[in-house]
N, C-alpha and C positions, 0 to 999 in steps of 0.2 A: 546397511543401516536397518535396525530392527523397527518394526511398526508396532504401535500399541494395539492390544486386542480390541475388537469392536465392543462398544458399550451400548447398552440399551438407551434409546432416545428418552429424553426427559418425559415424564408422565406415563411411561409404559406401565401398565398394571402388572403386579407380580404374578408369576405363574402359579398353577395349582400346587398346594402343599404335597409333599411326598406322603404316600399312604403309610400308616403305621405298620411297623414290622409285626407280622402275625406270630402267634405262639409257636406254631409248627415250624416257621422259618427260623426262629431263634435256636431250635434244636437241630434241625436237619440241614438248613441252608446257610448257616453262619460261615463266613469267609475265613476258614482255618485250613491248616494242612490236611486234617481229617476231621470232618464235621462231627459235632458232639453226638448227634443221634446215631450216626453210623458207627462211631466208636463204642457206644453202649451196646449196640446190636452185635458188633464183632466180639466184644468182651463176653456177652451172653453166649455166643456161639462157641467160643473157646471153653467156657465153663461147661456147656453141655457135652462137648466133645471129650474133654478131659475127665468129666465126672460120670459119663454114662455107664461105662463098664464097672467102675468101683461101686457106685451107689445103687445100681440095679442088682448087683450080686451080693451086696452087704447082708440082706436078710437071710440069705442061704448059709452064711457063715456061722449063724448062731442057732442052737437047738431051741425048741419050744421052752418057754420060761425064761430065756435069756435074750428075748427080742427087745422091741422098743420099750423104753422107760426102764431098762436094766442099766446098771453101771457100765458093764462091758460094751453093750451096744452103743450107749450114748458116747462113751469115750472114743471108740473107733469111728463112729459116724461123724462126730464133731471134728476130729482130727483130719479125717479124709476130706470132708467138705472144705475145711479151712485151706488145706493144701491145694485143693482144686481151684478155689477162688483166688488164692494168692498166686498160684502158678499162671493162671490166666492173666492176672495183672502184670506179672513179669514179662509175659509175651507182649502185652500192650505197651509196656514201658519201652521195649525195643522198637516197636513200630512208631511210637510217638517221640522217641529219642528223649526220654526223660529218665531221671534216676528213679529206681523202684521206690525209694523212700518218699517220693513226692505224694504217694497215695496214702500216707498216714503212719507208716511204720518204719521210720528211718533207723537203720541199724545202730548209728552212733548214740541213740537215746535208749537203746534196749535195756530194760530192767534197771533203769537209773532212777533219779529222784521222782519224776512224774509218775512212774509206775507205782512206786511204793506210797506216794501220796494218794494215788487212786485207791490202792488197797485199803489205806486207812479210812478214806471217805466211805468206801463201801461197808467197812466194818462198823463205822460210826452210824451210818444210816440204819442198818438192820438192828444194831444194838439199841439205838434210840427208839425205834419203833417197838421192839420187844419190851424195852424198859417201860415205856409209857403204857403199853398194853398191860403189863404186869401190875403197874400201879392202879389200874382200873379193874384188876381182877380178871383180865382176859387171857393171861398166859401163866402157865406154871411149867417149870423145867421137867418135873417128873423124875422117875428113877432112871439110872443109867441103862441104856440098851446095849452098850459095848463095854468090854472089860479088858484090862491088860494090854497086850500087844494089838488087840483088835482096834483100840482107839487110835494108835499110831498108824496102823495099816490103812484104816479107812480115812483117817484125817489126811494122810499124804495122798491117797488115791483121789479123794474128792478135790483136794487142792489142785492136783494136776489136771483133773477133768475140767474143773471150772476155769482154769487158766486157758485151756483149749477152747472152751465155750466162749470166753471173752474175746479171744483172737478171732474166732470164726464169725460171731455175730457182729462184732464191731467192724471188722474189715468188710463184711458183706454189705452192711447198711451204711457205713460211714467211711469206707475206704475208697476204692476205685469209683464206685457208683456216685458217692457224694462229690468227690473231686470233679468228675466229668460232668455230671448233671448240673452241678453248681456253676460250671463254666457256661452252660447254656441258658439257665433260667435264674441264676443267682444262688448264693449260698443258702439263705434261709428258705426260699420256696422249695429248694431241693431237700433241705433238712426236714421240712414239714411233710413232704411227700414220703420220704424214706422212713421217717419216724412213725407215720401212720401205717405204712406197710410193715414195719418192725412189730408194731402192736398187733396188727391183724393176723400175722402168721402164727401168733400164739393162741388163736382161737380154737385150734384143734386139740390143745391140751385138755385132758379130762379135768373137770372142775373149774375151768376158766369161765369168767363172766365179763360183763361190760366194764365194771369198775376195774377189774384186773387188767383188761386191755388198755384202758385209758392210762392206768399207772405205768404200764410198759411204754406207751407212747410218750408220756411225760419224761420218763427216764431217758428215752432215746433223744428227746430234745435237749435234755441237760447234757448228755454226752456229746451231742452236736455242738453245744455251747463250749464245752471244754476243748473240743477240736478247734473251734474258731479262735479261742484265746491262746491256746498253747501251740497250735500249728501241727499237732500230731495226735495219734490215738493212744499213746502209752498210758496217760492218765485214765482214759475211758476203759481200756482193757483191764487195768488194775482194779478199778472200782467195780466193774461188772463182775470180775472173778471174786473179789472180796465180799460183795453183797450176797452172791449166790452161795458161796461157801458158808457164810454165817447163817443164812436162811436154812439151807439144807442140812448141814452137818452140825454146826455149833448149837443152834437153837432148835433143830429137828422139827421144822414146820413145813407146810406145803410150799412149794416153789412153783409159781404159775400153775397152780392146781394139781401138782404132782407131789406125792409123798414118796421120797426115794428110799431105797434100802441103805443100810450102813449109816444111819443117823445116830448121833451120840446118845440121845435120851428118849424116853417115852413122854415127850412133851404133850401138854393138853392145852387146847384153845377153847375158851368158853365166852359166851356173850354175843351181843348183836354183831351183824356183819360189818357195820361201820367201824366197830372197834377192832375186831379180829381179822377183817378182810374176807371172812366167809370162806367158801371153798377155794378161791385162788390162793389164800394165805395172806400173811401180813403185808405183802406188797400192795394189796388193795385196801389196806386200812387207811382211815382218814389221817392217821399220824404219818404215814409214808408220804402222802401228798404234801402235808405241811412241811416235812423235812426236806423234800426235794425242792419245794419253792424257796425255802430258806437257803438251800445250797446254791441256787442261782445268785442270790445276793452275796453270799460268802465268797463264791468263786470270782464274782465280778470284782470284789475288793482285793482278793489275792492276786488275780491276773487281770488288771485293768486293760481296756482296749488300747492298743498302740495308736498314737496319733498318725494320721496320714502324712506322708512326707510333703514338706512344703515345696512348692514350685519356686525355682530360682527365677525371679522376675527379671533379673539383669541379663539372663542368658538370651532372652528374645530381643534385647535392645541392640 
């Protein structure tokens, strides 16, 4: 015959409340198969191990004049670093027993509707900024800098390069790291931290300034928002690539403070920094901030939040 568990006598004061869970504990001491903090450290270790040889020898592969901020160097560097961070995530997927697509790039969605919608949004963003600047006298297209087959060759080259840039930067800041850190501290705290980091790493670009960095951070938050609503990074990759391609090649203006070779025209920016973006380029223009804020509303309407599943109250009866 079973006996009932002892109960507290009537009038017994309640015990002291449990201490609140500390921030450190939520990352390193969460009760999971492999705790979030250690997973991030392990991921970082794999990135360092996989990338050490490639990234340290990369400058030796290019002669003077074709180093950092050249097309060749940028393409090879961005491709190599994407392969490194993605390969490290594949290893972690095996350790964590998850599909690799859980970290934001499911193969079944590759280059389908969301990607092309993202490309369209990126083109609309930079075209809107440039158009508004032109209406205020802040931009003129200028004469063609490329002719004949050069236009096609550079156009295809920059499209491929910025596709790789989109893959690398989106997966680095909103792929495995966002997925894992979000499990520890929540999606939006993780997105804020990683978007701040995303903006900060651009500070080494020549010509970058505070307004440009804030613009990059805001773009990072928007791409986090698209990840939250769509469940993957394909829209963000497409938009990232589309915006950079339009900024660098089509409209031939500075991109995060860098004027790249192989641009389509000899474009001219004139006017105050609030209009043109100053040395960082149009992404620091007040018009880009306005368009990005509008995009939050537009995307919210296109991809409304899915309601939380209703609990079946009859199941517990």
